[in-house]
MIMARVO-405031 format. One record per residue: residue number from 1; z, x, y of N, C-alpha, C in turn. Coordinates in nm, 3 decimals. Layout:
N
i|n_w|n_u|n_v|ca_w|ca_u|ca_v|c_w|c_u|c_v
NUM|Z|X|Y|Z|X|Y|Z|X|Y
...
***
This chain:
267
i|n_w|n_u|n_v|ca_w|ca_u|ca_v|c_w|c_u|c_v
1|0.000|0.084|-0.120|0.000|0.000|0.000|0.000|0.087|0.125
2|-0.058|0.034|0.231|-0.056|0.101|0.360|-0.014|0.000|0.466
3|0.094|0.030|0.536|0.142|-0.063|0.637|0.179|-0.198|0.579
4|0.221|-0.200|0.453|0.256|-0.324|0.387|0.137|-0.402|0.336
5|0.016|-0.346|0.346|-0.107|-0.414|0.305|-0.158|-0.350|0.176
6|-0.197|-0.432|0.080|-0.256|-0.380|-0.043|-0.392|-0.318|-0.013
7|-0.417|-0.200|-0.070|-0.546|-0.132|-0.055|-0.584|-0.072|-0.189
8|-0.712|-0.047|-0.204|-0.762|0.026|-0.322|-0.821|0.157|-0.271
9|-0.774|0.267|-0.324|-0.812|0.399|-0.273|-0.899|0.472|-0.376
10|-1.009|0.528|-0.326|-1.093|0.617|-0.406|-1.093|0.753|-0.339
11|-1.087|0.858|-0.420|-1.070|0.991|-0.360|-1.134|1.098|-0.446
12|-1.176|1.206|-0.380|-1.228|1.324|-0.448|-1.172|1.446|-0.378
13|-1.170|1.556|-0.449|-1.121|1.680|-0.389|-1.227|1.749|-0.305
14|-1.352|1.701|-0.312|-1.461|1.766|-0.241|-1.463|1.723|-0.096
15|-1.473|1.818|-0.006|-1.480|1.787|0.137|-1.624|1.776|0.183
16|-1.644|1.701|0.287|-1.776|1.687|0.349|-1.809|1.816|0.424
17|-1.920|1.876|0.390|-1.959|2.001|0.454|-1.972|1.983|0.605
18|-1.913|2.076|0.679|-1.924|2.073|0.825|-1.807|2.006|0.892
19|-1.713|1.950|0.816|-1.595|1.890|0.875|-1.473|1.970|0.836
20|-1.366|1.954|0.911|-1.245|2.033|0.887|-1.148|1.962|0.793
21|-1.173|1.837|0.762|-1.084|1.763|0.674|-1.164|1.659|0.598
22|-1.107|1.611|0.490|-1.174|1.509|0.410|-1.189|1.380|0.491
23|-1.310|1.325|0.496|-1.329|1.199|0.569|-1.255|1.083|0.502
24|-1.218|0.986|0.581|-1.158|0.863|0.531|-1.244|0.746|0.576
25|-1.284|0.661|0.482|-1.362|0.542|0.512|-1.276|0.420|0.484
26|-1.243|0.343|0.588|-1.170|0.217|0.572|-1.273|0.106|0.562
27|-1.270|0.032|0.451|-1.375|-0.067|0.423|-1.318|-0.208|0.414
28|-1.396|-0.304|0.466|-1.360|-0.445|0.461|-1.467|-0.520|0.381
29|-1.426|-0.578|0.269|-1.519|-0.648|0.180|-1.566|-0.779|0.241
30|-1.673|-0.834|0.183|-1.724|-0.964|0.225|-1.657|-1.076|0.148
31|-1.721|-1.194|0.155|-1.666|-1.310|0.087|-1.630|-1.424|0.179
32|-1.682|-1.419|0.302|-1.661|-1.529|0.394|-1.516|-1.552|0.432
33|-1.437|-1.447|0.431|-1.295|-1.454|0.468|-1.211|-1.539|0.373
34|-1.272|-1.589|0.265|-1.200|-1.682|0.177|-1.193|-1.635|0.031
35|-1.282|-1.547|-0.010|-1.283|-1.498|-0.147|-1.311|-1.348|-0.146
36|-1.304|-1.287|-0.263|-1.339|-1.145|-0.277|-1.218|-1.055|-0.268
37|-1.246|-0.927|-0.293|-1.140|-0.828|-0.289|-1.197|-0.688|-0.293
38|-1.113|-0.587|-0.292|-1.158|-0.448|-0.288|-1.250|-0.409|-0.403
39|-1.235|-0.473|-0.518|-1.318|-0.434|-0.632|-1.464|-0.473|-0.616
40|-1.495|-0.562|-0.522|-1.632|-0.611|-0.506|-1.729|-0.499|-0.469
41|-1.683|-0.401|-0.396|-1.773|-0.299|-0.341|-1.747|-0.160|-0.399
42|-1.700|-0.155|-0.523|-1.668|-0.026|-0.583|-1.789|0.065|-0.599
43|-1.905|0.007|-0.629|-2.025|0.091|-0.643|-2.058|0.161|-0.512
44|-2.065|0.084|-0.405|-2.094|0.140|-0.273|-1.990|0.245|-0.235
45|-1.864|0.213|-0.254|-1.758|0.306|-0.214|-1.754|0.429|-0.304
46|-1.784|0.412|-0.432|-1.785|0.529|-0.522|-1.893|0.628|-0.482
47|-2.003|0.576|-0.427|-2.109|0.666|-0.379|-2.065|0.740|-0.254
48|-1.985|0.675|-0.170|-1.932|0.745|-0.053|-1.832|0.853|-0.095
49|-1.754|0.824|-0.198|-1.662|0.924|-0.251|-1.739|1.044|-0.304
50|-1.843|1.016|-0.382|-1.918|1.123|-0.446|-2.007|1.199|-0.348
51|-2.082|1.127|-0.267|-2.186|1.191|-0.184|-2.137|1.235|-0.048
52|-2.034|1.169|0.005|-1.979|1.207|0.134|-1.852|1.291|0.119
53|-1.796|1.290|-0.001|-1.670|1.361|-0.022|-1.556|1.292|0.047
54|-1.563|1.159|0.054|-1.467|1.082|0.133|-1.355|1.027|0.048
55|-1.245|0.999|0.114|-1.142|0.910|0.060|-1.175|0.771|0.113
56|-1.185|0.674|0.023|-1.214|0.538|0.066|-1.088|0.452|0.054
57|-1.070|0.367|0.153|-0.955|0.276|0.158|-1.011|0.136|0.176
58|-1.016|0.060|0.066|-1.068|-0.076|0.071|-0.952|-0.172|0.090
59|-0.958|-0.249|0.198|-0.844|-0.329|0.241|-0.844|-0.467|0.174
60|-0.734|-0.500|0.108|-0.717|-0.631|0.045|-0.649|-0.724|0.147
61|-0.724|-0.757|0.251|-0.669|-0.836|0.361|-0.643|-0.980|0.317
62|-0.554|-1.046|0.387|-0.520|-1.184|0.354|-0.639|-1.278|0.380
63|-0.653|-1.376|0.292|-0.769|-1.464|0.295|-0.733|-1.604|0.340
64|-0.831|-1.668|0.406|-0.819|-1.810|0.440|-0.852|-1.894|0.315
65|-0.810|-2.018|0.308|-0.740|-2.093|0.413|-0.589|-2.074|0.416
66|-0.534|-2.002|0.317|-0.389|-1.982|0.316|-0.344|-1.898|0.436
67|-0.427|-1.803|0.475|-0.393|-1.713|0.586|-0.511|-1.710|0.681
68|-0.500|-1.779|0.793|-0.612|-1.792|0.885|-0.602|-1.689|0.997
69|-0.705|-1.684|1.079|-0.712|-1.595|1.194|-0.584|-1.606|1.276
70|-0.524|-1.490|1.316|-0.575|-1.353|1.305|-0.515|-1.270|1.192
71|-0.471|-1.333|1.082|-0.401|-1.260|0.976|-0.483|-1.141|0.924
72|-0.611|-1.164|0.893|-0.693|-1.055|0.839|-0.711|-0.942|0.940
73|-0.724|-0.979|1.067|-0.737|-0.878|1.172|-0.609|-0.793|1.179
74|-0.496|-0.859|1.176|-0.368|-0.788|1.182|-0.354|-0.692|1.064
75|-0.397|-0.736|0.945|-0.390|-0.649|0.827|-0.474|-0.524|0.847
76|-0.595|-0.541|0.898|-0.683|-0.427|0.920|-0.627|-0.329|1.021
77|-0.574|-0.382|1.131|-0.516|-0.294|1.233|-0.395|-0.222|1.178
78|-0.314|-0.290|1.098|-0.196|-0.225|1.041|-0.235|-0.109|0.949
79|-0.343|-0.125|0.874|-0.390|-0.016|0.787|-0.437|0.102|0.871
80|-0.516|0.075|0.975|-0.562|0.183|1.062|-0.444|0.254|1.128
81|-0.350|0.177|1.180|-0.235|0.235|1.249|-0.151|0.321|1.154
82|-0.137|0.276|1.031|-0.059|0.353|0.933|-0.128|0.484|0.899
83|-0.259|0.479|0.881|-0.334|0.602|0.852|-0.321|0.701|0.967
84|-0.338|0.654|1.090|-0.332|0.742|1.206|-0.190|0.797|1.224
85|-0.090|0.714|1.203|0.048|0.760|1.216|0.083|0.861|1.108
86|0.013|0.851|0.993|0.037|0.943|0.883|-0.039|1.074|0.894
87|-0.114|1.092|1.001|-0.181|1.219|1.024|-0.331|1.220|1.006
88|-0.391|1.105|0.972|-0.537|1.100|0.962|-0.599|1.124|1.099
89|-0.688|1.220|1.105|-0.756|1.254|1.230|-0.862|1.148|1.258
90|-0.858|1.082|1.374|-0.962|0.982|1.404|-1.102|1.041|1.404
91|-1.114|1.172|1.424|-1.245|1.236|1.421|-1.303|1.241|1.280
92|-1.221|1.217|1.177|-1.269|1.214|1.039|-1.256|1.075|0.979
93|-1.240|0.975|1.065|-1.221|0.838|1.019|-1.346|0.755|1.046
94|-1.387|0.678|0.947|-1.499|0.586|0.958|-1.452|0.447|0.916
95|-1.512|0.344|0.975|-1.481|0.207|0.938|-1.609|0.142|0.887
96|-1.598|0.068|0.777|-1.713|0.007|0.712|-1.685|-0.140|0.686
97|-1.790|-0.223|0.687|-1.770|-0.364|0.658|-1.899|-0.429|0.612
98|-1.884|-0.520|0.517|-1.998|-0.587|0.457|-1.989|-0.737|0.479
99|-2.096|-0.799|0.533|-2.104|-0.942|0.556|-1.989|-0.988|0.646
100|-1.905|-1.082|0.601|-1.791|-1.122|0.682|-1.699|-1.004|0.712
101|-1.693|-0.911|0.617|-1.614|-0.790|0.639|-1.668|-0.704|0.751
102|-1.799|-0.715|0.778|-1.855|-0.643|0.892|-1.807|-0.700|1.023
103|-1.805|-0.833|1.031|-1.749|-0.896|1.151|-1.601|-0.865|1.166
104|-1.530|-0.865|1.054|-1.388|-0.833|1.057|-1.366|-0.690|1.104
105|-1.450|-0.598|1.059|-1.436|-0.458|1.103|-1.443|-0.446|1.254
106|-1.534|-0.522|1.316|-1.545|-0.520|1.462|-1.422|-0.581|1.526
107|-1.377|-0.695|1.476|-1.257|-0.758|1.530|-1.136|-0.664|1.520
108|-1.126|-0.593|1.409|-1.016|-0.498|1.390|-1.023|-0.387|1.493
109|-1.143|-0.332|1.515|-1.156|-0.222|1.612|-1.133|-0.272|1.755
110|-1.173|-0.394|1.784|-1.147|-0.448|1.918|-0.997|-0.465|1.941
111|-0.925|-0.514|1.839|-0.781|-0.529|1.852|-0.711|-0.392|1.852
112|-0.762|-0.299|1.773|-0.706|-0.163|1.772|-0.717|-0.099|1.909
113|-0.828|-0.123|1.977|-0.845|-0.070|2.113|-0.742|-0.132|2.207
114|-0.719|-0.262|2.194|-0.619|-0.328|2.278|-0.480|-0.269|2.255
115|-0.458|-0.223|2.133|-0.329|-0.162|2.102|-0.329|-0.010|2.128
116|-0.436|0.038|2.190|-0.448|0.177|2.234|-0.453|0.276|2.117
117|-0.508|0.233|2.004|-0.534|0.326|1.894|-0.666|0.397|1.921
118|-0.679|0.524|1.884|-0.803|0.596|1.907|-0.916|0.543|1.820
119|-1.039|0.547|1.868|-1.152|0.495|1.790|-1.189|0.590|1.676
120|-1.250|0.536|1.571|-1.297|0.622|1.463|-1.426|0.692|1.502
121|-1.476|0.776|1.412|-1.598|0.853|1.439|-1.723|0.768|1.428
122|-1.718|0.661|1.349|-1.837|0.580|1.331|-1.805|0.448|1.265
123|-1.901|0.355|1.276|-1.889|0.221|1.220|-2.012|0.195|1.133
124|-1.988|0.152|1.009|-2.094|0.133|0.909|-2.097|-0.014|0.869
125|-2.205|-0.085|0.903|-2.210|-0.229|0.882|-2.326|-0.267|0.792
126|-2.297|-0.351|0.692|-2.400|-0.401|0.601|-2.409|-0.553|0.617
127|-2.520|-0.600|0.672|-2.545|-0.743|0.693|-2.425|-0.813|0.755
128|-2.380|-0.766|0.870|-2.255|-0.820|0.927|-2.269|-0.962|0.980
129|-2.165|-1.041|0.959|-2.153|-1.174|1.019|-2.079|-1.158|1.151
130|-2.150|-1.172|1.263|-2.087|-1.147|1.393|-2.097|-1.265|1.488
131|-2.174|-1.367|1.452|-2.189|-1.485|1.537|-2.136|-1.606|1.460
132|-2.016|-1.649|1.492|-1.952|-1.757|1.418|-2.012|-1.894|1.450
133|-2.105|-1.900|1.547|-2.173|-2.025|1.576|-2.306|-2.036|1.502
134|-2.347|-1.930|1.433|-2.471|-1.929|1.355|-2.589|-1.977|1.439
135|-2.607|-1.919|1.555|-2.707|-1.967|1.651|-2.840|-1.893|1.643
136|-2.848|-1.786|1.565|-2.972|-1.708|1.557|-3.085|-1.786|1.492
137|-3.208|-1.759|1.535|-3.325|-1.829|1.481|-3.346|-1.800|1.333
138|-3.298|-1.684|1.288|-3.318|-1.647|1.147|-3.244|-1.742|1.052
139|-3.147|-1.815|1.103|-3.079|-1.913|1.018|-3.175|-2.023|0.974
140|-3.272|-2.055|1.059|-3.374|-2.152|1.021|-3.493|-2.083|0.955
141|-3.540|-1.974|1.014|-3.661|-1.909|0.966|-3.646|-1.852|0.825
142|-3.524|-1.806|0.792|-3.502|-1.744|0.661|-3.422|-1.833|0.566
143|-3.414|-1.961|0.600|-3.334|-2.052|0.517|-3.384|-2.058|0.373
144|-3.514|-2.049|0.353|-3.570|-2.059|0.218|-3.578|-1.924|0.147
145|-3.570|-1.815|0.221|-3.584|-1.683|0.159|-3.451|-1.617|0.126
146|-3.342|-1.664|0.187|-3.209|-1.608|0.159|-3.144|-1.694|0.051
147|-3.130|-1.635|-0.068|-3.078|-1.710|-0.182|-2.929|-1.686|-0.204
148|-2.864|-1.619|-0.108|-2.723|-1.587|-0.123|-2.636|-1.667|-0.027
149|-2.681|-1.679|0.097|-2.598|-1.749|0.196|-2.684|-1.843|0.278
150|-2.620|-1.921|0.364|-2.691|-2.023|0.442|-2.614|-2.050|0.570
151|-2.681|-2.119|0.663|-2.615|-2.154|0.789|-2.495|-2.244|0.764
152|-2.511|-2.339|0.672|-2.401|-2.432|0.644|-2.279|-2.357|0.590
153|-2.302|-2.261|0.500|-2.188|-2.187|0.444|-2.122|-2.100|0.549
154|-2.200|-2.045|0.641|-2.144|-1.960|0.746|-2.060|-2.044|0.843
155|-2.110|-2.161|0.879|-2.032|-2.248|0.969|-1.902|-2.292|0.902
156|-1.907|-2.321|0.771|-1.785|-2.358|0.700|-1.688|-2.240|0.694
157|-1.744|-2.122|0.667|-1.663|-1.999|0.664|-1.590|-1.978|0.795
158|-1.665|-1.988|0.905|-1.606|-1.964|1.037|-1.499|-2.069|1.068
159|-1.528|-2.193|1.036|-1.432|-2.301|1.063|-1.304|-2.280|0.983
160|-1.318|-2.239|0.856|-1.201|-2.217|0.770|-1.120|-2.098|0.819
161|-1.189|-1.991|0.855|-1.124|-1.869|0.900|-1.051|-1.890|1.032
162|-1.117|-1.957|1.127|-1.062|-1.970|1.262|-0.960|-2.082|1.273
163|-0.969|-2.183|1.186|-0.869|-2.290|1.182|-0.842|-2.350|1.320
164|-0.950|-2.388|1.388|-0.935|-2.453|1.517|-0.960|-2.365|1.637
165|-0.958|-2.233|1.619|-0.989|-2.143|1.730|-1.138|-2.152|1.763
166|-1.173|-2.127|1.888|-1.311|-2.141|1.935|-1.400|-2.034|1.875
167|-1.504|-2.072|1.799|-1.592|-1.971|1.737|-1.671|-1.890|1.840
168|-1.698|-1.946|1.955|-1.770|-1.871|2.058|-1.681|-1.762|2.117
169|-1.557|-1.794|2.140|-1.465|-1.697|2.199|-1.434|-1.585|2.102
170|-1.418|-1.618|1.973|-1.369|-1.521|1.877|-1.479|-1.456|1.793
171|-1.605|-1.489|1.818|-1.713|-1.419|1.749|-1.710|-1.272|1.786
172|-1.718|-1.182|1.687|-1.721|-1.038|1.719|-1.830|-1.002|1.818
173|-1.943|-1.072|1.811|-2.055|-1.046|1.901|-2.019|-1.066|2.046
174|-1.924|-1.154|2.075|-1.891|-1.188|2.213|-1.769|-1.114|2.264
175|-1.712|-1.026|2.183|-1.596|-0.949|2.226|-1.636|-0.821|2.298
176|-1.539|-0.738|2.324|-1.562|-0.610|2.391|-1.628|-0.513|2.295
177|-1.755|-0.481|2.320|-1.830|-0.394|2.230|-1.840|-0.250|2.282
178|-1.812|-0.229|2.409|-1.840|-0.099|2.467|-1.746|0.012|2.417
179|-1.634|-0.027|2.355|-1.541|0.073|2.303|-1.566|0.106|2.156
180|-1.668|0.044|2.095|-1.697|0.073|1.955|-1.760|0.211|1.941
181|-1.743|0.275|1.825|-1.801|0.407|1.801|-1.950|0.394|1.764
182|-2.022|0.505|1.750|-2.160|0.499|1.702|-2.170|0.415|1.576
183|-2.271|0.329|1.570|-2.277|0.225|1.468|-2.410|0.225|1.395
184|-2.402|0.215|1.262|-2.520|0.195|1.178|-2.515|0.052|1.125
185|-2.624|-0.023|1.147|-2.635|-0.160|1.099|-2.752|-0.167|1.001
186|-2.727|-0.216|0.882|-2.833|-0.236|0.783|-2.837|-0.383|0.744
187|-2.958|-0.439|0.741|-2.973|-0.581|0.712|-3.110|-0.603|0.649
188|-3.124|-0.708|0.571|-3.253|-0.741|0.512|-3.334|-0.834|0.598
189|-3.467|-0.821|0.591|-3.553|-0.902|0.678|-3.563|-1.048|0.635
190|-3.514|-1.081|0.516|-3.519|-1.220|0.470|-3.382|-1.288|0.476
191|-3.284|-1.224|0.536|-3.149|-1.279|0.543|-3.133|-1.376|0.661
192|-3.051|-1.478|0.642|-3.021|-1.565|0.755|-2.939|-1.491|0.861
193|-2.871|-1.385|0.822|-2.791|-1.308|0.917|-2.871|-1.199|0.989
194|-3.002|-1.200|0.973|-3.086|-1.098|1.038|-3.065|-1.096|1.189
195|-3.064|-1.213|1.254|-3.050|-1.216|1.399|-2.910|-1.179|1.446
196|-2.809|-1.193|1.359|-2.677|-1.141|1.393|-2.686|-0.991|1.416
197|-2.754|-0.922|1.326|-2.767|-0.776|1.338|-2.852|-0.737|1.458
198|-2.959|-0.809|1.480|-3.046|-0.779|1.595|-2.970|-0.798|1.727
199|-2.899|-0.909|1.738|-2.825|-0.936|1.861|-2.714|-0.833|1.882
200|-2.647|-0.796|1.774|-2.541|-0.696|1.785|-2.598|-0.562|1.830
201|-2.710|-0.521|1.772|-2.771|-0.394|1.810|-2.810|-0.394|1.958
202|-2.866|-0.503|2.005|-2.906|-0.511|2.146|-2.785|-0.503|2.238
203|-2.678|-0.572|2.202|-2.560|-0.573|2.290|-2.487|-0.439|2.285
204|-2.485|-0.376|2.169|-2.425|-0.243|2.161|-2.502|-0.145|2.248
205|-2.634|-0.150|2.240|-2.716|-0.060|2.320|-2.693|-0.086|2.469
206|-2.687|-0.213|2.509|-2.662|-0.247|2.648|-2.524|-0.201|2.694
207|-2.430|-0.194|2.599|-2.294|-0.152|2.632|-2.279|0.000|2.632
208|-2.387|0.071|2.601|-2.383|0.217|2.602|-2.336|0.279|2.472
209|-2.336|0.201|2.365|-2.293|0.252|2.234|-2.416|0.296|2.156
210|-2.409|0.414|2.096|-2.517|0.460|2.010|-2.527|0.369|1.889
211|-2.645|0.314|1.864|-2.661|0.220|1.754|-2.791|0.246|1.681
212|-2.785|0.244|1.550|-2.903|0.252|1.464|-2.914|0.120|1.388
213|-3.024|0.049|1.405|-3.050|-0.074|1.332|-3.160|-0.048|1.229
214|-3.129|-0.076|1.103|-3.227|-0.063|0.995|-3.251|-0.200|0.934
215|-3.377|-0.245|0.940|-3.415|-0.372|0.880|-3.493|-0.341|0.752
216|-3.436|-0.377|0.638|-3.493|-0.347|0.507|-3.570|-0.467|0.454
217|-3.676|-0.439|0.380|-3.758|-0.546|0.322|-3.724|-0.566|0.175
218|-3.740|-0.690|0.131|-3.727|-0.725|-0.011|-3.591|-0.686|-0.068
219|-3.486|-0.720|0.003|-3.351|-0.692|-0.047|-3.267|-0.820|-0.037
220|-3.163|-0.825|-0.122|-3.068|-0.935|-0.119|-2.960|-0.911|-0.016
221|-2.898|-1.018|0.029|-2.776|-1.005|0.107|-2.673|-0.926|0.025
222|-2.611|-0.827|0.088|-2.512|-0.738|0.024|-2.573|-0.659|-0.091
223|-2.698|-0.614|-0.074|-2.766|-0.543|-0.182|-2.704|-0.408|-0.215
224|-2.622|-0.354|-0.128|-2.558|-0.225|-0.156|-2.473|-0.230|-0.282
225|-2.429|-0.348|-0.322|-2.335|-0.361|-0.434|-2.402|-0.367|-0.570
226|-2.538|-0.367|-0.573|-2.608|-0.387|-0.700|-2.663|-0.255|-0.753
227|-2.605|-0.210|-0.865|-2.643|-0.080|-0.923|-2.788|-0.079|-0.970
228|-2.842|-0.196|-1.007|-2.976|-0.202|-1.063|-3.085|-0.188|-0.958
229|-3.050|-0.195|-0.831|-3.150|-0.190|-0.725|-3.165|-0.049|-0.670
230|-3.290|0.000|-0.669|-3.315|0.131|-0.609|-3.282|0.128|-0.459
231|-3.305|0.012|-0.397|-3.276|0.000|-0.254|-3.127|0.017|-0.226
232|-3.042|-0.017|-0.321|-2.898|0.003|-0.304|-2.867|0.151|-0.291
233|-2.925|0.231|-0.379|-2.902|0.376|-0.372|-2.957|0.433|-0.243
234|-3.080|0.393|-0.205|-3.142|0.449|-0.085|-3.068|0.409|0.042
235|-3.021|0.285|0.046|-2.947|0.240|0.165|-2.816|0.316|0.178
236|-2.749|0.339|0.066|-2.623|0.413|0.072|-2.647|0.558|0.109
237|-2.758|0.614|0.068|-2.793|0.750|0.111|-2.805|0.756|0.262
238|-2.864|0.652|0.323|-2.874|0.648|0.468|-2.736|0.636|0.533
239|-2.647|0.558|0.471|-2.509|0.548|0.521|-2.444|0.686|0.521
240|-2.462|0.759|0.412|-2.403|0.893|0.401|-2.460|0.986|0.507
241|-2.591|0.981|0.530|-2.654|1.065|0.631|-2.597|1.035|0.770
242|-2.589|0.907|0.801|-2.536|0.868|0.932|-2.390|0.908|0.946
243|-2.311|0.880|0.843|-2.169|0.913|0.848|-2.148|1.063|0.864
244|-2.223|1.142|0.791|-2.210|1.287|0.800|-2.243|1.335|0.940
245|-2.346|1.278|1.001|-2.383|1.319|1.136|-2.272|1.289|1.235
246|-2.209|1.173|1.223|-2.101|1.137|1.316|-1.979|1.226|1.294
247|-1.947|1.253|1.169|-1.832|1.339|1.139|-1.855|1.480|1.190
248|-1.975|1.530|1.172|-2.007|1.664|1.218|-1.999|1.672|1.370
249|-2.053|1.570|1.438|-2.049|1.568|1.584|-1.905|1.566|1.636
250|-1.820|1.489|1.571|-1.683|1.473|1.619|-1.595|1.594|1.590
251|-1.624|1.668|1.482|-1.538|1.780|1.444|-1.592|1.914|1.491
252|-1.718|1.916|1.538|-1.776|2.040|1.589|-1.733|2.063|1.733
253|-1.770|2.179|1.788|-1.745|2.206|1.929|-1.820|2.104|2.013
254|-1.765|2.062|2.128|-1.834|1.964|2.211|-1.973|2.012|2.252
255|-2.069|1.924|2.246|-2.203|1.956|2.289|-2.272|1.827|2.331
256|-2.377|1.836|2.413|-2.444|1.715|2.460|-2.502|1.636|2.344
257|-2.490|1.505|2.349|-2.550|1.417|2.250|-2.627|1.308|2.322
258|-2.730|1.250|2.256|-2.806|1.143|2.321|-2.716|1.024|2.352
259|-2.746|0.957|2.463|-2.666|0.841|2.503|-2.698|0.721|2.416
260|-2.826|0.701|2.389|-2.868|0.590|2.303|-2.961|0.645|2.196
261|-2.952|0.591|2.076|-3.044|0.626|1.970|-3.082|0.499|1.898
262|-3.211|0.469|1.889|-3.257|0.352|1.815|-3.294|0.395|1.675
263|-3.231|0.337|1.576|-3.255|0.377|1.439|-3.391|0.330|1.389
264|-3.439|0.395|1.287|-3.566|0.357|1.228|-3.548|0.231|1.142
265|-3.653|0.154|1.129|-3.653|0.041|1.038|-3.715|0.085|0.906
266|-3.653|0.047|0.795|-3.704|0.082|0.664|-3.802|-0.026|0.619
267|-3.921|0.013|0.588|-4.025|-0.083|0.545|-4.076|-0.049|0.407
***
């Protein structure tokens, strides 16, 4: 446990080349804030352990409807605060989130900033749910091509999670984005959440945050978790490349870096 919160930890003795300490990746699983757990993303996290040399901390945050907003946010912040208080260098810390866990990762970092915790080196997002009003056009355009989630399920998820709180006010997309670290967003072109990622990338760029948006073709929602998919391996390789670059930048001697970087789209 960390900060009284259940977590699942993966670790290796191998350090990431170019950094002074073993990286730590704090991950938030998907499941619409109502189901799922740390075991859901073991494949993705095991690749980060192996290829990045990271310690992974998958957070078993409290789920709705038994525990509604802001319980999950508080759990995430408590884990981050405990790691930092225990000596984890924020320059070697990364935060990751998948689907609803991607939106939660942003909410956690926004609250962590309010509590004056230092930001991590990078943010890794896989098909993040960031608009609790489901207002993007892709919810209609990709309704028939996304076989995993839907606008109706997202609206139910948000309503259950927020339990009466305003979805416009509490959407991660509408919060303070300018304090977020460099961010990698990966999403499929047939997902209903495609426009969530596009809108987030645009707002991060406008806020002065370095952001890489990758739009992948012919992939499922949360495809990183499927061992049988070659795209899962390739997407995680890109996560490792991005994470390594951020860790190297943060632990190396200060030097000029680009203000904005637009990531390539995978086709």
